[in-house]
C-alpha positions as CSV (number, residue, x, y, z in Angstrom):
1,X,-8.7,-24.7,-2.6
2,X,-6.6,-27.1,-0.4
3,X,-3.9,-24.9,1.6
4,X,-0.3,-25.5,0.4
5,X,2.8,-25.3,2.7
6,X,5.1,-22.5,2.5
7,X,8.6,-22.9,0.6
8,X,10.2,-22.5,4.2
9,X,8.1,-25.0,5.9
10,X,8.9,-27.7,2.9
11,X,12.4,-27.0,3.3
12,X,12.5,-27.5,7.2
13,X,10.8,-30.8,6.6
14,X,13.3,-31.8,4.0
15,X,16.4,-30.8,6.3
16,X,14.9,-32.6,9.2
17,X,14.4,-35.8,7.1
18,X,17.9,-35.7,5.9
19,X,16.9,-35.0,2.2
20,X,18.6,-32.0,2.0
21,X,21.9,-30.8,3.2
22,X,21.5,-27.3,5.0
23,X,24.2,-24.4,3.8
24,X,24.8,-21.5,5.4
25,X,24.0,-18.1,4.1
26,X,26.2,-16.8,1.5
27,X,27.4,-13.2,2.6
28,X,25.7,-10.5,0.7
29,X,27.5,-8.6,-1.8
30,X,28.1,-4.9,-0.6
31,X,25.9,-2.8,-2.8
32,X,27.2,0.7,-3.3
33,X,24.4,3.0,-4.0
34,X,25.2,5.2,-7.3
35,X,24.9,8.8,-6.7
36,X,25.1,11.0,-9.5
37,X,27.8,14.2,-8.6
38,X,25.5,17.0,-9.2
39,X,21.8,17.9,-8.7
40,X,19.5,17.7,-11.8
41,X,22.5,16.1,-13.7
42,X,20.7,13.0,-14.4
43,X,17.1,12.0,-13.7
44,X,15.7,8.5,-13.2
45,X,12.2,7.6,-14.8
46,X,10.3,4.5,-13.1
47,X,7.0,3.1,-14.2
48,X,4.7,0.9,-11.9
49,X,1.4,-0.6,-12.8
50,X,-1.3,-0.1,-10.5
51,X,-4.8,-0.9,-10.5
52,X,-7.7,1.5,-9.4
53,X,-10.5,0.1,-7.2
54,X,-12.7,-0.2,-10.4
55,X,-10.1,-2.8,-11.8
56,X,-8.7,-0.1,-14.3
57,X,-5.0,-0.3,-14.7
58,X,-2.7,2.8,-14.8
59,X,0.7,3.4,-14.9
60,X,2.5,5.7,-12.4
61,X,5.6,7.3,-13.9
62,X,7.9,8.5,-11.1
63,X,10.8,11.1,-11.9
64,X,13.7,11.1,-9.6
65,X,16.8,13.2,-9.4
66,X,19.7,10.7,-9.1
67,X,21.6,13.1,-7.0
68,X,19.5,14.1,-4.1
69,X,16.6,11.3,-4.9
70,X,14.1,14.2,-4.9
71,X,10.7,13.1,-6.5
72,X,11.0,15.6,-9.3
73,X,7.5,14.5,-10.7
74,X,5.0,11.9,-10.5
75,X,2.4,11.0,-13.6
76,X,-0.3,8.9,-13.8
77,X,-0.4,7.3,-17.4
78,X,-2.4,4.9,-19.3
79,X,1.2,3.0,-20.2
80,X,4.9,3.5,-20.2
81,X,5.1,4.7,-23.8
82,X,7.2,7.4,-25.2
83,X,4.3,10.0,-25.6
84,X,3.2,9.7,-22.1
85,X,6.7,9.7,-20.7
86,X,7.5,12.8,-22.8
87,X,4.3,14.5,-21.0
88,X,5.7,13.4,-17.9
89,X,8.9,14.8,-18.4
90,X,7.4,18.1,-19.7
91,X,5.5,18.3,-16.6
92,X,8.6,17.8,-14.2
93,X,10.5,20.4,-16.6
94,X,8.0,23.0,-15.9
95,X,7.9,22.3,-12.1
96,X,11.6,22.5,-11.8
97,X,12.3,25.1,-14.3
98,X,14.5,23.0,-16.5
99,X,14.6,23.5,-19.9
């Protein structure tokens, strides 16, 4: 494979040659993080695909309390389907005493 220059390198060359007019960066929007008012009032479930050393794909389901950002539960599953998500929630319920 022939190495390809990065996007930043190509952009610098185009600016230097006068093919691109540089624009100052736009000011980023102010983002305020949403935080639920009460602990255990709202949980957030995220799924991330991960490949093990042997090449097997797993899905890590992570459940966070949206007030404190506490990791309520982490569960290894085969996919983000409803059955496995429900199993992850039941495990989190058992660990926190919620019903």
